[in-house]
N, C-alpha and C positions, 0 to 999 in steps of 0.2 A: 470804638470801632472805626470812627471816621479817620482817626490818625493813622490807622493801618492802611486804609485806602490811599491816603495822601502819601504815606511813606512808600507804598508800592509804586505809585506813579513817579515819585522822585527817583526811585531805583531804575525804573524803565527808561525814563528820560535821560538819566546819567549814562546808562548802558548804550543807548542810541547815540548820544553825544560822543562817547568814547570810541565807538566803532566809526563814526563819521570823521573824527579828528585823527585817529591813528588805527586804521584797520589791521595793520601788521601786529601791533602790540596787543590789540584785542584778540586776534586769532591766537597769538602765543599764550595769552592768559587762559583762553578757553581750552587750548590744547593741554596746558599744564594742569588745569583743574581736572580734565578728563583722565589724564595719566595718573593723577593722585587718587581719584576715585577708583580707577582700575586697580591700583596697587592696594587700596584699602579693601576692596572686595576680595581680591586674591588672598590677602592676609587673613581675612575672616574665614574664607573657605579653607585655607591651610590649617587654621586653628581648629575648626570643627572636624576636619579630616583627621587631625591628630588625636582628638578626643575619641573618635570612633575606632581608631586603629588599635 
């Protein structure tokens, strides 16, 4: 369990470093992830809507 905590902190520190070094690229990455998640949710909703229709 300790390795999970360490890995979590490494990810947090890396994310903060990435935002500090290149905020524009970090914002583009977050925007891209958000758009991808939106597309995924929309696709799942369309799938279940198709099942019910």
